[in-house]
N, C-alpha and C positions, 0 to 999 in steps of 0.2 A: 383558473387552472390549478393553483396551489391547493384549493379546497378539494377539487376533483381527485387529486393525488393523495389527500389526507395529510398534507404537511401541517396545516393548522392544528389538527387534532393531535398529531404526533408531537408537535412542539409543546402543546399544553400538557401532554403526558410527561414529557421530559422535565418541564418546570415542576410538576407535581413530584416527580421522582427526586429532583434536586432538593426540594423542601423536605421530603422524607429522609434523604441522606443527611441533611443538616440536623434533623431531630435524632436520628440514630447515632450520629457521631458528633455530638456537640463540641467536643474538645478540639476537633480538627479545624485547621485553617482552611480557607478556600483552596489554597495551593496543595495542601496535604490531601484534601478530599479529591481534588482533580487527579493527583498522582495515583492515589489508590484506585480510583475508578479506571484510569487508563491501564494500570497494571492488571486489574481484574479482567479487562477486556483483551489483553494481549494474546491470550491463547486463541480466542476466536478470530482475532485479526490475523494471526499467523496462519491459521487454517484457511482463512479466506484467500490469502496470498497464494498458498499452495494450490488451492482449487482453481484460482485464476491461471496459474502456470500450467495446470493440467488440462483445463476444459474451456478456456475462453475461446469464443469464436473469432476473436481478433488476434491474428498472428503476432502483431507487434506487442500487444498486451501480454500474451503468453511468454514471449521472449523476455520482456522487461521484468515480469514477475519472476521468471526463472533466474535471470541475472541477479536480481535483488536477493533471492534466496541463497544463491551461491556466494554472494558478497557477505551475507550475514553468517553463513556457516563456515566458509573457507577463509574469510578475511577480505579486506578491501581488494577490489579487482584492479587497482592501479598498476600500470606497467612499471618497468624498472625505473623510469624517469620520475614516477610518482605523480605525474600529471595527466597522462593519457590512459583511460581505462583499457583493460585488455579487450573488452567487448567492442571497442571503437571500430567501426567499419564492418564488423562481423555480420551484423544484422543486414546491412545493405548487400553484402556479398551473398548471403544465404538466400535473400528474398528478391534478388535481381529479376526483373521481368523482361528486360530487353537484352539482346546480345550486345556485348561490348563492341565498340568500334575497333576494327582491326588496327594493329600497330603498323605504321608506315615507316 
């Protein structure tokens, strides 16, 4: 199954890319190279999260991506206690599928 999905070929391509990175930046340590590669991919990763928040067919994934974006832009979403996220319970309230039991 992995071969059908092209995972083996993709892994080989990544190994070749890593070898090329080592040749292009011989003075970098493995940690420095990893940090640089992650920083270079940060823009695309951010755009991917925004796209998930806008267009995912999974409602929970859209909500979680949106909450993550708000946390990153507006700061941590912890409540005043510092332990409970502001979003706690909101998703369940918004996506409730059954009527709540009447209070007796």
